[in-house]
N, CA, C and O atoms as a DFTB+ gen file, in Angstrom:
260 C
 N C O
     1  1       9.371     -10.492     -26.918
     2  2       8.161      -9.945     -27.358
     3  2       7.021     -10.676     -26.690
     4  3       5.887     -10.196     -26.709
     5  1       7.264     -11.702     -26.164
     6  2       6.581     -12.577     -24.931
     7  2       7.253     -12.100     -23.603
     8  3       6.600     -12.364     -22.593
     9  1       8.432     -11.450     -23.421
    10  2       8.416     -11.850     -22.123
    11  2       7.694      -9.755     -21.253
    12  3       7.719      -9.068     -20.232
    13  1       7.181      -9.782     -22.735
    14  2       6.816      -8.018     -22.608
    15  2       4.738      -8.342     -21.712
    16  3       4.219      -7.320     -21.263
    17  1       4.008      -9.514     -21.613
    18  2       2.779      -9.849     -21.871
    19  2       2.379     -10.144     -20.987
    20  3       3.149     -11.025     -20.604
    21  1       1.560     -10.023     -20.218
    22  2       1.004     -10.988     -19.090
    23  2       1.410     -12.145     -18.730
    24  3       1.698     -12.688     -19.797
    25  1       1.642     -12.961     -17.791
    26  2       1.835     -14.103     -17.704
    27  2       0.352     -14.562     -17.719
    28  3       0.342     -15.723     -17.310
    29  1      -0.920     -14.142     -18.018
    30  2      -1.551     -15.371     -18.784
    31  2      -1.788     -15.137     -20.460
    32  3      -2.271     -16.024     -21.163
    33  1      -1.485     -14.160     -20.848
    34  2      -1.555     -14.418     -22.627
    35  2      -0.668     -14.947     -22.853
    36  3      -0.656     -15.523     -23.941
    37  1       0.307     -15.030     -22.150
    38  2       1.379     -16.037     -22.090
    39  2       1.102     -17.565     -22.471
    40  3       1.312     -18.306     -23.432
    41  1       0.491     -17.641     -21.148
    42  2      -0.233     -18.952     -21.367
    43  2      -0.896     -19.314     -22.301
    44  3      -0.659     -20.258     -23.054
    45  1      -2.014     -18.396     -22.324
    46  2      -3.114     -18.133     -24.192
    47  2      -2.340     -18.430     -25.084
    48  3      -2.566     -19.637     -25.172
    49  1      -1.459     -18.174     -25.941
    50  2      -0.149     -18.064     -27.033
    51  2       0.262     -19.112     -26.438
    52  3       0.414     -19.773     -27.466
    53  1       0.596     -19.873     -25.550
    54  2       1.457     -21.028     -25.823
    55  2       0.206     -22.221     -25.834
    56  3       0.609     -23.383     -25.830
    57  1      -0.959     -22.050     -25.846
    58  2      -2.332     -23.140     -26.688
    59  2      -2.451     -22.968     -27.565
    60  3      -3.060     -23.843     -28.180
    61  1      -1.959     -21.648     -28.412
    62  2      -2.500     -21.323     -29.990
    63  2      -2.115     -23.177     -31.073
    64  3      -2.732     -23.814     -31.926
    65  1      -0.672     -23.355     -30.273
    66  2      -0.492     -25.051     -31.504
    67  2       0.175     -25.948     -30.891
    68  3       0.017     -26.114     -29.681
    69  1       1.005     -26.655     -31.586
    70  2       2.093     -27.207     -30.476
    71  2       3.357     -26.949     -30.543
    72  3       4.029     -27.389     -29.610
    73  1       4.346     -25.884     -32.046
    74  2       5.017     -25.771     -31.937
    75  2       5.171     -24.688     -32.001
    76  3       6.033     -24.196     -32.729
    77  1       4.188     -23.835     -31.076
    78  2       4.383     -22.573     -30.216
    79  2       4.737     -23.101     -28.948
    80  3       5.928     -23.011     -28.648
    81  1       3.918     -23.661     -28.092
    82  2       3.718     -24.451     -27.336
    83  2       5.402     -24.886     -26.463
    84  3       6.108     -24.410     -25.574
    85  1       5.410     -26.333     -27.609
    86  2       6.942     -26.309     -26.985
    87  2       7.993     -25.217     -26.838
    88  3       8.783     -25.133     -25.897
    89  1       7.898     -24.282     -28.014
    90  2       8.818     -23.256     -27.747
    91  2       8.534     -22.362     -26.402
    92  3       9.404     -22.620     -25.571
    93  1       7.799     -21.605     -26.028
    94  2       6.490     -21.016     -24.836
    95  2       7.252     -21.544     -23.429
    96  3       7.597     -20.822     -22.493
    97  1       7.481     -23.571     -23.583
    98  2       7.609     -24.255     -22.339
    99  2       8.346     -24.830     -22.625
   100  3       8.432     -25.990     -22.220
   101  1       9.189     -24.313     -23.424
   102  2      11.118     -25.479     -23.342
   103  2      11.620     -24.005     -22.354
   104  3      11.269     -22.828     -22.275
   105  1      12.924     -25.160     -21.523
   106  2      13.790     -24.434     -21.256
   107  2      14.615     -23.328     -21.445
   108  3      15.156     -22.547     -20.662
   109  1      14.587     -23.444     -22.790
   110  2      15.877     -21.819     -23.432
   111  2      14.556     -21.177     -23.441
   112  3      14.519     -20.361     -24.362
   113  1      13.702     -21.214     -22.927
   114  2      12.445     -19.828     -22.556
   115  2      12.513     -19.403     -20.387
   116  3      11.780     -18.866     -19.556
   117  1      13.389     -19.838     -20.410
   118  2      13.096     -19.546     -18.671
   119  2      13.037     -17.535     -18.499
   120  3      12.321     -16.658     -18.016
   121  1      14.495     -17.719     -19.373
   122  2      14.605     -16.046     -19.284
   123  2      13.378     -14.845     -19.192
   124  3      13.177     -13.883     -18.451
   125  1      12.532     -15.579     -20.609
   126  2      11.340     -14.840     -21.581
   127  2      10.623     -14.920     -19.841
   128  3      10.687     -13.926     -19.116
   129  1       9.937     -16.302     -19.337
   130  2       9.312     -16.044     -17.711
   131  2      10.002     -15.916     -16.942
   132  3       9.479     -16.604     -16.065
   133  1      11.254     -15.359     -16.347
   134  2      11.675     -15.084     -15.331
   135  2      11.251     -13.126     -16.133
   136  3      12.039     -12.270     -15.729
   137  1      10.684     -12.867     -16.634
   138  2      11.645     -11.538     -17.281
   139  2       9.415     -11.029     -17.033
   140  3       8.927      -9.949     -16.702
   141  1       8.854     -12.076     -17.305
   142  2       7.553     -11.952     -17.839
   143  2       6.978     -11.861     -16.253
   144  3       6.334     -10.859     -15.940
   145  1       7.120     -12.486     -15.667
   146  2       6.742     -12.693     -14.179
   147  2       6.841     -11.769     -13.633
   148  3       5.875     -11.184     -13.143
   149  1       8.431     -11.235     -13.532
   150  2       9.254      -9.402     -12.417
   151  2       8.315      -8.730     -12.822
   152  3       7.796      -8.024     -11.957
   153  1       7.481      -8.625     -14.781
   154  2       7.271      -7.788     -14.860
   155  2       5.588      -7.252     -14.631
   156  3       4.820      -6.290     -14.653
   157  1       5.727      -8.663     -14.410
   158  2       3.944      -8.503     -13.732
   159  2       3.970      -8.615     -12.313
   160  3       2.918      -9.027     -11.825
   161  1       5.130      -8.290     -11.323
   162  2       4.670      -8.527     -10.300
   163  2       4.699      -9.337      -9.563
   164  3       4.874      -9.104      -8.367
   165  1       4.527     -10.609     -10.075
   166  2       4.311     -12.656      -9.146
   167  2       5.440     -12.888      -8.348
   168  3       6.382     -12.228      -8.788
   169  1       5.626     -13.288      -7.748
   170  2       6.309     -13.258      -6.496
   171  2       7.794     -14.752      -7.472
   172  3       7.438     -15.503      -8.380
   173  1       8.765     -14.734      -7.088
   174  2       9.366     -16.048      -7.459
   175  2       8.909     -17.368      -6.791
   176  3       8.608     -17.599      -5.620
   177  1       8.965     -18.534      -8.387
   178  2       7.844     -19.353      -8.021
   179  2       8.749     -20.533      -6.844
   180  3       9.894     -20.273      -6.477
   181  1       8.213     -21.444      -6.510
   182  2       8.488     -22.108      -5.043
   183  2       9.983     -22.840      -6.248
   184  3      10.179     -22.690      -7.454
   185  1      10.935     -23.799      -4.916
   186  2      12.140     -24.407      -6.182
   187  2      11.445     -25.434      -6.942
   188  3      11.555     -25.265      -8.157
   189  1      10.868     -26.290      -6.648
   190  2       9.583     -27.291      -7.142
   191  2       8.567     -26.988      -8.654
   192  3       8.020     -27.642      -9.542
   193  1       8.721     -25.841      -8.321
   194  2       7.541     -25.476      -9.735
   195  2       8.307     -24.943     -10.630
   196  3       9.326     -24.355     -10.267
   197  1       8.032     -25.023     -11.724
   198  2       8.542     -24.410     -13.203
   199  2       7.534     -22.741     -13.461
   200  3       6.359     -22.480     -13.203
   201  1       8.715     -21.849     -14.104
   202  2       8.105     -21.109     -14.101
   203  2       6.727     -21.022     -15.003
   204  3       5.899     -20.264     -14.499
   205  1       6.375     -21.557     -16.057
   206  2       5.396     -21.789     -16.547
   207  2       4.693     -22.683     -15.655
   208  3       3.562     -22.317     -15.977
   209  1       4.481     -23.615     -14.741
   210  2       3.352     -23.969     -14.075
   211  2       3.064     -23.217     -13.192
   212  3       1.908     -23.034     -12.809
   213  1       4.389     -22.487     -12.581
   214  2       3.639     -20.995     -11.545
   215  2       2.655     -20.206     -11.920
   216  3       1.710     -19.744     -11.281
   217  1       2.978     -20.094     -13.048
   218  2       2.003     -18.627     -13.883
   219  2       0.682     -20.026     -14.073
   220  3      -0.522     -19.801     -13.952
   221  1       1.074     -20.948     -14.279
   222  2      -0.376     -21.315     -14.826
   223  2      -1.768     -22.348     -13.388
   224  3      -2.848     -22.933     -13.313
   225  1      -0.229     -21.748     -12.367
   226  2      -1.433     -21.990     -11.194
   227  2      -1.860     -20.438     -10.432
   228  3      -2.709     -20.495      -9.543
   229  1      -1.258     -19.054     -10.795
   230  2      -1.874     -18.453      -9.999
   231  2      -2.641     -17.445     -10.917
   232  3      -3.216     -16.453     -10.468
   233  1      -2.592     -17.876     -12.608
   234  2      -3.296     -16.791     -12.999
   235  2      -4.526     -17.206     -14.141
   236  3      -5.446     -16.533     -14.606
   237  1      -4.043     -18.836     -14.400
   238  2      -5.114     -20.120     -15.539
   239  2      -6.370     -19.312     -14.301
   240  3      -6.393     -18.784     -13.190
   241  1      -7.203     -19.658     -15.347
   242  2      -9.088     -20.248     -14.417
   243  2      -9.107     -20.867     -14.719
   244  3      -9.812     -21.475     -13.913
   245  1      -8.604     -22.301     -16.294
   246  2      -9.222     -23.501     -16.255
   247  2      -8.778     -24.420     -15.052
   248  3      -7.843     -24.194     -14.284
   249  1      -9.524     -25.361     -15.043
   250  2      -9.441     -26.239     -14.122
   251  2      -9.015     -27.457     -14.800
   252  3      -9.803     -27.920     -15.625
   253  1      -7.772     -28.133     -14.574
   254  2      -7.811     -29.312     -15.573
   255  2      -7.958     -30.423     -14.549
   256  3      -7.113     -31.269     -14.840
   257  1      -8.609     -30.784     -13.541
   258  2      -8.593     -31.742     -12.963
   259  2      -9.973     -32.555     -12.716
   260  3      -9.962     -33.610     -12.081
């Protein structure tokens, strides 16, 4: 289900609680992120970026610095 959401919405789902965050940001969710980013027309992340980190850089409106 999450792979059909826009990347920004998946990031918001990941922030709902610790257990969901663990699932959404785990390496086993790599396929979900790949599909999510592909369906939204997002280019492939650079080699040194994970898919969630890439999505956060492109779609997140919050600054943590």
